[in-house]
N, C-alpha and C positions, 0 to 999 in steps of 0.2 A: 219362550210363550210365558205371555200375561196370565197371572193364576187369575182365576176368578175369586172375587168376592162377597161374603152373606148379604145380602138384599136387607137382611135385617139393620143392618150399621147406618142404611140411607134415613132420613127423615123426608114428609110426605115431598117436600119441595124438591129438596136434592132426588127423589126418583122422577118427579115430573119435567124435573130439567133432563134427565135421561131418556125418559118418553119421548121427547120432545125430539134429541138428537136421531131418536129410530125412528121418525118419522110418524108418532101417535097422537091424537090428541092428551091434553092434559089429563082427559079424566081416566083415565088407563091406569093410571096410576094410585087413583083411589081403589080403581076394582081389582089391583093387583094385594093391595093391602089388604082388602075387604077379604080376599081367598085367603092371605094368611092367617091375620088376627082376628079372625071373627070365624070362618070357616074351619080355620087350621088346617087348611093344604096345602103342603112341602111342596110337592112335582106341579113343576110350570104344565106340564102336558094334561094334568087334573083343570084348569083353569080355563073352562070350555065356553066362556064366553070372550075371549082374546082369539084370536087367530091364529091358524096355526104357525104361520110364517113369523109372527112378535111372541108364539111363544118359544119358539124355537131362539130366535135370539137373545131373550131372556135367558134362556136353559147355557148361551154362549158364554153370557158375561157374569151371573150371577148363580151361589146356590143360596139354601135358606138355613136350612139348622147345621150349627159348625162345629158337632161333635158327635158321639153315640154315646148310651147306654152303656157301660161296664158292668152295671151292679145295681139290682132295686132290693133293700132289706125293710122287712117290716118289722116294727116293734110290738110287743103284746098290748101297748097302750093305742095301736092304730098310725102311731107316729110310721113316716116312711122316708126312709134315706137313700137317695141316688147318688151313685156313682158315675161322672162322666168322662169320658176318655176325650181330651182335647187333641185336635191335631198333632201337634207334637210329643204327646204319649202322654205330655203329665195326667192328674187326675185330679178333680175338684168335687164337692160336697156339696150338694142340694138337698135341705128335709122338707118335707111336708107335715106340719103336726096340726090333726082336725082336731074338731070340738064341738060340743051341740051349738052354738051360737056362731060360731065362725071359725074360720081356717086361718092358719097362717103358714105361710110361705119363707126360709128363711134361705136366702140367695149368696151367692160368694162372689167376691169383688177381683178377689186374687188369690192365683194359684200360690199357694203359700204365703207366708207373710214377715216381714222384716221386721217388728217390732220386738219381738224375744219378750213377750208376757209370759213369767215366771210359771203360771196354772195353766196356759193353753197349749193343748197338740197340733193347734196348727202352726204357732209359733218355733216349736221342734223342728218343724220342716227348713224351717227357713224360706226366704222368697225366691221363688219359681219367676214368675214375672205377674204383670197387671190384666185383667183378662178384656179382650176387647165389647166393644157394644153389643157386638151379636152373642158373643159367648154370654154375657150376662142375659140378655134376654131369651137366648135359646135355653136357657134354666128355667124360664119358666113355660116357656112349648111344650120345653118335653113333659112335663108335668102336668100337665094341664088335663090330665083325665080325672089327678085326682082333688083336683082343687075346685071348689064352689065356686056361686059368684059374691059370697060372703067372705072372701078370703083377704086379711090383710098380707103385708109383703114386707120383709125385712132384710135390710145389710145387716145380716149379723152371722152369715157363713164366714168362709175361709178369707184371710185378709183383712186389710182397714181400706174402708171404701175411700176414706180421704187423704189414700196415697194414689186413688189412681181416679181422683176426682172429675177428669174431663170426661171419662166413658163413663161414670157413674151419675154424673148430672145429664146427659147428653142421653144416657138409658131411661133416667125419668123423665124426658121429656116424651121419647117414646111410648113407654110406658102409659103417660097420662095424656096423650093425644087422644081426642074425639078418631083421629083417622087410624088411631094404635091400638094401644092394650085395652083404652079408654078407662083405665084403673083412676080411682078417686086418689089423687095426692095427699087424704086423710089417711086412707088406706098402707100411705110407705112411710116407712120408719129406717132412719138412717143412721147406725150406730157406730159410733168413734168413740176411739181411744184418748182425743183430745186435739188432734191437728189442728192449733187454735186460727192460723191464717187461710185453711178451707173453711172453717167453719166462719169466716168472715168474709170469706167467697161465696158460701152459700146462701150469706144473707144480699149479698148483690145479686146474687144470678135471681133470686127470687124464687125460689124453688120450694113450696109451700107443703113441705114436708117435716112429719115428727121426727124431732133431733132425741137420739138416746145417749147419754156419755157411760164408757164403761171405766167406772172410778176406781170402786174395789179400797180404798183409805180414806183415810181423814188429816193425812200430816205426809209431809215430803219427804219423810226418813222412810216411812213404811212404801210408800206410791213408788220410788225409785225404788227400793228393791224387788217388787212386784211388775212394775212395767217402767221399763228402763227411760220411754219417752217423756216421762217426768221430768228427766232432767234437763229436757230440752224447752217443756213446755210445763213448769213446775204449776202446784194449784192456785198459786194467786193469781197469775196470768190467765190459766183457763176459766177460774173462777169470772173475774171481770170480761171476759170474752162471751162469755153466758148471759153475763148480765146486760149486757148489748146488744147482745143476739133476742133477748127475750123484749128487750123493747123496743128494737128497731123491726120486729118481726110481728109485736103484738102477741106471742102468742103466751096462751095460759099458765103454763108449765112447761118444762124441761125434762124429761127423766134419765132418773141416773141408775145404771144398772152395778149391784154390788154384790162380787162373790165373795159368801161367807167361806171363811179360812181358820182352821181351827188354830188359838195360841197366837194366829197371824191379825189379824184384822177386826176381832169377833168381841171384846171386851165390854165390858162396862163405858169404863172410858173411854175408848172409841167411839161408842155409841155418841158420847155426850159432844167428843169431837168435832162431828159429824153435824150434829144439831146446829153448832157454833157456824163452820161450814160454811153450811146450806141454808141460814138465816134470814138470807139476802134476795133468796131465789124462789121464786114457783116449783115447785121439788115436788115429782111421782119418785119414790125410791121403790127398787127391785130388789129385795134379799134374793139372792139366789145360790143356793148352798153347790160349795164347790163337787163339781162332776169330778171324780180323783180320773189321773190321767199316769199310764206307767210310767214315764222319763220323769215326772219330777213327785219332789217328796213331801207332796202336801196332802192333808186329807180336808174333808169336810167340817164343817162346826157340828157339834150337838145339836138336834131341835128343839132342846130346852133353852139352850146359850142362844140360836137365832131367835126363837120368841122374847125372850127378854132383852135381845136389841132390839127386836121389831117393836115394843112396850116402849120404850126409852126414846126413840125415835116417832112413835105415834102419842104419846103424852106432849111432846113437843110439839104436836099441832101439824105432823108431816104426814100426808099421805102415802101409806108402806102397805106393801104386799109380801107375800112369801113366794116366789114363784115355783113352781113345783116340776121339777126334770122329767121332759118327755125326750124317749128313746133311747135313754142310757143303756138297755141293755144290746143294744146295735151300734153303740156308740156315735148315738145322734144329737145327745144331749149339748149344751152351751159349755163350749169349751175342749169337745172333743173330738171335731173336723178335722181328720190329715189326711184320711185316703192312705195309710200306709197300709190296713190289712185288707184292701180292696186292689193293690195294683197289680196281682197276679189273677185276677177274675176274670173268666170269661166272657164275651161278649153275648149279650142276648138279645 
């Protein structure tokens, strides 16, 4: 028996082709996606402007959402972490962070992660698998009731998005399509550890999204220690790639995410090295105090040390901000997503 696939994997053109094989006019595809993406109707029986017979055909060929909510936790700061149970029983996590001006939805691209960054909880899990297009989109649809229209979407959850580039790029096409979620590409940020060939492919694809680089060091020795991927794509190669990226895309700047780790990457000398490393790029730098992970021995930098580090960068002309942790009390902050405390949660 052929298994049903999620209709969220399809583009409008692909759904139009399927609709034609079912003997219906092409505009039915637009009606279906309007029900799903605009009206948030995930039951084909509820799509009342379609004939009963056609609804039965849809239900026999497709389902909509790909997984269930295993747990939902709310932080004292209003952040919400969702644990989603996949059909193969894996767990992924998504975080919604509200604010006065705009909300941010942090979504996952993989179940687990293969890169082994020493300070990250997800890295301790290893890699389970890539998420499908529908699993990426389902995270947004499941959490839509918490998200307002001024929401930014960031691929900063579990996994390295550029190691699942085909599905991530395709999901972005669906998110930004007028027939899909209709998200502005300017409100989507793709965060990567620096997979150079895939950054080059991002340029070739012409996806007009924001790019953030998880940097966390100013020299190869320290970055090798913290992020093993640096051995394959060292800083010189990465910085040249980013210079080409800015030139070809005409982006005003690249965002660098820098986790502040006590006595590892937070000295004045390191800050001065960082100004030299980034001096040829239009850079925005986010300094992020390390969020402790039980499985690692690292500690966050002291607040005074972070301020001193920031001053050196600011005095050198860089736009620098200290990013406050959100949701750390529910293990929803940067680097804490692992799903380990939620695997035994009851379905809700």
